[in-house]
Structures are given as structure tokens and as C-alpha cells.
C-alpha positions in Angstrom: 179.6 -77.1 -130.9 175.9 -78.0 -130.8 173.5 -75.3 -132.0 172.5 -73.0 -129.1 169.8 -74.5 -126.9 166.2 -73.3 -127.2 165.2 -74.3 -123.6 167.0 -75.5 -120.6 165.6 -76.8 -117.3 167.7 -76.6 -114.1 166.8 -79.0 -111.3 167.5 -77.6 -107.8 166.7 -78.1 -104.2 164.1 -75.6 -102.9 166.1 -74.0 -100.1 167.0 -70.4 -100.4 170.7 -71.1 -100.9 170.1 -73.8 -103.5 167.7 -71.4 -105.4 170.4 -68.7 -105.3 172.9 -71.1 -106.8 170.5 -72.3 -109.5 169.5 -68.7 -110.3 173.2 -67.8 -110.6 173.7 -70.5 -113.2 170.4 -69.5 -114.9 171.7 -65.9 -115.3 175.0 -67.1 -116.6 173.3 -69.4 -119.2 170.9 -66.7 -120.3 173.8 -64.4 -120.9 175.6 -67.0 -123.0 172.4 -67.9 -124.9 170.1 -64.9 -125.0 167.4 -66.7 -127.1 167.2 -69.6 -124.7 164.5 -69.9 -122.1 166.1 -71.2 -118.9 163.7 -72.3 -116.2 164.0 -73.9 -112.7 162.5 -77.1 -111.5 162.5 -76.9 -107.7 162.4 -80.1 -105.6 162.6 -81.1 -101.9 165.1 -83.9 -101.3 165.2 -86.6 -98.6 168.1 -84.8 -97.1 166.0 -81.7 -96.7 163.1 -83.6 -95.1 165.0 -85.6 -92.4 166.2 -83.0 -89.9 166.2 -84.8 -86.6 169.4 -86.9 -87.4 172.9 -86.1 -88.6 173.8 -86.9 -92.2 176.3 -89.6 -91.0 173.3 -91.5 -89.6 170.8 -91.2 -92.5 172.9 -92.0 -95.5 175.2 -89.1 -96.2 175.5 -86.5 -99.0 173.8 -88.5 -101.7 170.4 -87.7 -100.0 170.7 -84.2 -101.5 171.0 -85.3 -105.1 168.9 -88.4 -105.7 165.6 -86.7 -106.5 167.4 -84.2 -108.8 169.1 -87.2 -110.6 165.7 -88.7 -111.1 164.5 -85.5 -112.8 167.6 -85.8 -115.2 166.8 -89.4 -115.9 163.1 -88.9 -116.8 163.8 -85.8 -118.9 162.1 -83.2 -116.6 165.5 -81.4 -116.3 168.6 -81.0 -118.4 171.0 -80.1 -115.6 171.2 -80.0 -111.8 173.1 -77.4 -109.8 174.8 -78.5 -106.5 177.0 -77.2 -103.8 180.0 -79.3 -104.9 180.7 -80.5 -101.3 177.3 -82.2 -101.3 178.0 -84.2 -104.5 179.2 -87.8 -103.8 182.8 -88.2 -105.1 182.0 -91.6 -106.6 179.4 -90.4 -109.2 178.4 -93.3 -111.3 177.1 -93.7 -114.9 174.8 -92.5 -116.3 175.6 -89.2 -114.5 178.5 -86.9 -115.0 179.9 -83.8 -113.2 180.1 -81.6 -116.3 181.6 -78.3 -115.0 182.8 -76.7 -111.8 182.3 -73.0 -111.6 184.3 -70.3 -109.9 184.8 -70.9 -106.2 183.7 -68.6 -103.4 185.4 -68.3 -100.0 186.1 -72.0 -99.0 186.6 -71.3 -95.3 184.3 -72.0 -92.4 182.7 -69.1 -90.6 182.2 -68.5 -86.9 178.7 -67.1 -86.3 177.6 -65.9 -82.8 175.4 -63.1 -81.4 177.4 -62.9 -78.2 181.0 -63.9 -78.8 183.7 -62.8 -81.3 185.5 -66.1 -81.8 185.9 -69.7 -80.6 188.6 -68.6 -78.3 186.2 -66.3 -76.5 183.6 -69.0 -75.7 183.4 -70.0 -72.1 183.8 -73.6 -71.0 180.7 -75.6 -71.6 179.4 -73.3 -74.3 177.4 -75.1 -77.0 178.6 -74.9 -80.6 176.4 -76.2 -83.4 177.8 -77.8 -86.5 176.5 -80.3 -89.0 179.9 -81.7 -89.8 182.1 -84.3 -88.2 185.0 -82.7 -90.0 184.4 -79.4 -88.2 183.6 -81.1 -84.9 186.8 -83.1 -84.8 189.0 -80.1 -85.4 187.2 -77.9 -82.9 187.2 -80.6 -80.3 191.0 -81.0 -80.6 191.6 -77.3 -80.2 188.8 -76.4 -77.8 188.1 -79.5 -75.6 186.2 -77.4 -73.1 183.4 -76.6 -75.6 180.3 -78.7 -76.1 179.6 -79.7 -79.7 176.0 -80.4 -80.7 174.4 -81.4 -84.1 172.9 -78.7 -86.2 170.7 -79.6 -89.1 168.4 -77.6 -91.4 168.8 -75.1 -94.2 170.8 -71.9 -93.6 167.9 -69.8 -92.3 166.8 -72.6 -90.0 170.3 -72.9 -88.5 170.5 -69.2 -88.0 167.1 -69.2 -86.4 168.2 -71.8 -83.9 171.2 -69.7 -82.9 169.0 -66.6 -82.5 166.6 -68.6 -80.3 169.5 -69.3 -78.0 169.9 -73.0 -78.6 173.6 -72.4 -79.3 176.3 -70.0 -78.2 177.8 -70.2 -81.6 177.4 -72.1 -84.9 179.9 -72.9 -87.6 178.8 -72.6 -91.2 180.3 -72.5 -94.7 181.3 -68.9 -95.4 180.3 -69.2 -99.0 176.6 -69.8 -98.3 176.4 -66.8 -96.0 178.1 -64.6 -98.5 175.9 -65.7 -101.4 172.7 -64.9 -99.5 173.9 -61.4 -98.4 174.4 -62.6 -94.8 178.1 -61.7 -94.5 177.2 -59.4 -91.6 176.4 -62.5 -89.5 180.0 -63.7 -89.8 181.9 -62.7 -86.6 185.1 -64.3 -87.9 186.6 -66.8 -90.3 188.3 -70.0 -89.2 191.7 -70.1 -90.9 192.6 -73.0 -93.1 195.0 -74.2 -90.4 192.3 -74.0 -87.8 189.6 -75.7 -89.8 190.6 -77.4 -93.0 187.6 -77.2 -95.4 185.6 -80.0 -96.9 186.5 -81.2 -100.4 184.8 -78.8 -102.9 183.6 -76.3 -100.2 182.6 -73.0 -101.8 182.4 -74.3 -105.3 179.3 -75.1 -107.5 179.1 -78.1 -109.7 176.7 -78.9 -112.5 175.5 -82.5 -113.0 174.1 -83.9 -116.3 173.5 -87.2 -118.0 176.9 -88.3 -119.3 175.4 -89.0 -122.8 174.4 -85.4 -123.2 177.3 -84.2 -125.4 175.2 -81.2 -126.3 175.0 -80.2 -122.6 178.7 -80.7 -122.1 179.4 -78.3 -124.9 176.8 -75.7 -123.8 178.1 -75.7 -120.2 181.8 -75.6 -121.0 182.1 -71.8 -121.0 181.0 -71.8 -117.3 183.9 -73.8 -116.1 186.7 -72.3 -113.9 190.1 -73.9 -114.7 191.5 -73.0 -111.2 188.4 -74.2 -109.3 188.3 -77.4 -111.4 191.9 -78.3 -110.7 191.7 -77.6 -107.0 188.4 -79.4 -106.4 189.3 -82.4 -108.5 192.4 -82.9 -106.3 190.3 -82.6 -103.2 187.6 -85.0 -104.5 190.4 -87.5 -105.4 191.5 -87.5 -101.7 188.0 -88.2 -100.6 187.4 -90.8 -103.2 190.5 -92.8 -102.3 189.6 -92.7 -98.6 186.0 -93.7 -99.2 184.9 -90.3 -97.9 181.5 -89.9 -96.5 179.7 -88.0 -93.8 180.7 -90.8 -91.4 184.3 -89.8 -91.6 186.0 -86.6 -90.3 187.8 -85.9 -93.6 189.1 -82.7 -95.0 190.9 -81.8 -98.2 191.8 -78.4 -99.6 194.0 -77.4 -102.6 195.5 -74.1 -103.4 197.0 -73.0 -106.7 200.2 -70.8 -106.8 201.2 -70.2 -110.4 201.5 -73.7 -111.9 202.0 -75.4 -108.6 199.1 -77.0 -106.7 199.4 -77.7 -102.9 197.0 -80.2 -101.5 196.4 -80.4 -97.7 194.3 -83.2 -96.2 193.4 -84.8 -92.9 191.5 -87.7 -91.4 190.5 -87.5 -87.7 188.9 -89.4 -84.9 185.3 -87.9 -84.4 186.2 -86.8 -80.9 189.3 -85.0 -82.1 191.7 -87.2 -80.0 193.8 -87.9 -83.1 194.1 -86.0 -86.3 196.4 -87.3 -89.1 197.6 -84.7 -91.6 199.4 -84.8 -94.9 200.2 -82.4 -97.7 201.8 -82.5 -101.2 202.7 -80.1 -103.9 203.1 -80.6 -107.7 202.1 -79.5 -111.1 198.5 -78.4 -111.6 198.2 -80.8 -114.6 198.6 -83.7 -112.1 195.7 -82.5 -109.8 194.0 -85.9 -109.5 197.2 -87.8 -109.0 198.3 -85.3 -106.3 195.0 -85.9 -104.5 195.5 -89.6 -104.7 199.1 -89.4 -103.4 198.2 -87.3 -100.4 195.4 -89.8 -99.6 198.0 -92.6 -99.8 200.2 -90.7 -97.4 197.3 -90.4 -94.9 196.7 -94.1 -95.1 200.4 -94.9 -94.4 200.4 -92.5 -91.5 197.5 -94.4 -89.8 194.3 -93.1 -91.4 193.6 -96.7 -92.4 193.0 -97.6 -88.8 190.5 -94.8 -88.3 188.7 -95.6 -91.5 188.5 -99.3 -90.8 186.5 -98.5 -87.7 184.2 -95.8 -89.2 183.5 -97.2 -92.7 182.4 -100.5 -94.1 185.3 -102.8 -94.8 185.4 -102.2 -98.6 185.0 -98.4 -98.6 188.6 -97.3 -98.3 191.6 -98.4 -100.4 
């Protein structure tokens, strides 16, 4: 292993949740390498700046990582910490997803000041979400509700709810828990009710692929279980050309040495949701993800994808 690092710089978005995530990695690294000075480089990404349009209309998840990647390239930072669900699944050279850390709760959370659950919302109630994945699943189960786009960081979204713009909002449970806001959660959407996004609840660390020293230094942070599950989920998304333009979900669970992968592709309005699942050995995580994606394509997902994505995006 390379000699212990003397300094490390972590690139991070400037939002409160992104800073929590970067500081979490900072603490972990300082515990591993007590003599190392670990600092943060905070940045505002284009995805943080454009708040009046949905991600599917402005370029997708990559908008949250480009500026951080530039910092890696020009040497201002050694690593970048991301919510894994925001990391494009087709990461290209010279970048590499080095490690995936332990996963927090992957479920979606129901947040409301006036209602205990989606079932309790009256017809016409406005539900805010930033995700076509969530929107399609909610629309199928609760066609009487009105879904509206919700952008901004976590505090901004909660502020819009508190202002009365929405009767309820749907957020990733992990983000609320990490910021000590678990009391805002009125209930959790079950995996069956709202299948999570690939990588939801997990943190990923991006580096330059040529940095073998960084690979070695970061290796102790990796979670074998979270890595297996999220690699399977990301394989589903990669095969299907996953982006914010597609209501796509993938979630893997480990039981002993067996990995179960559930996935879906949906029409944005929820009128049709195609589901598939597969189980197999954890050592075949990526292949299992690819297989369940193939099952979805055979069941009719190709038709949905052909209308929502450019012609060459899906296999």
C-alpha cells in the first residue's frame, strides 16, 4: 500500500447535505490517517444553480458532478464525494468510482405537516417530488393526487412545504436522517410502494482512475454489501440508458450469499409500469443487474425507452 497521505482535499457541493456527506468521509479518513490533513473544497454545481426546471429537462444527474470532476482534473481536489444516485452510471475515463460506503435507509419518505400518509391525502392534493420515478409510481396508485415538480436542496424543499405550496413532499429518507431531520418523516414508503432509485442511500467516492494511491487509501472505507447491491442496481440503469428522463427504479437486497434485484420501468404518467426481479449469487451482482434489465426490455420496456430516450441510449 502507498505510504499514508500527508494531505487530502475533498471536492463537494455546497449544500448542507453534501457538506454532511463530505464531512462524514473527512472524519473517516482522519481516523484512518491521523497525521493527514483532510480539507474540503466546496463548489456550486450547475445542477444547484438551475432550480426552475426539472432535471429531466436540463441535462440530468451529471449536472451535479461536472464541476467537481474539473477540480479532480486540475489537481485542486483528490477525491469527490457524491450521493451515489446522483452519479451517472456510465462514468467515463479518466474518472473512476473508487469506493461505495455503507448505505443508509434506501426508502423514500413521506413528509407532510397535515397528513400522515399518501392514503390520507384528499383528492386534488398537491404532492411535490423531483423524480419521475416517484411520480410514476405515485400516479399509478393515487391517480386522484396532483403531482408537481419540486427542486432545490433539502432545506429549500422543506421550506416550500412549510410555506403551503404542497400538501406533502416525497424525499429520500437517507438525506433527512443524515441531517437530523428524521422527525419530519411522517412515514416511509415501502419498497413495494415506491421502488428506490439505483444507489439511493449510498455514498460514492470519485477519483481519477490513474490515482492508484487514492484507490489504496480509500479501500478501507468500502462496504462489501452496499457495493454488491448498488453495482447490481447501477448495471440495470446502465443497460437501460437510465437518466432523469426515464421513470426507472432498481433495488437490490442481500440475504446471506443471495442477491435479489428488483427493477421497473414506467410511463411518466404511471399508466404502465413494467416490473422484473431476479435472484442469484452475490458474486454475480453486475450480471444479475444486466439480466433483470434484459427481462424488462423483453417485457416491453424497450417501447417506453424508445419514446423517452434518444435512439442509441438503450440496449
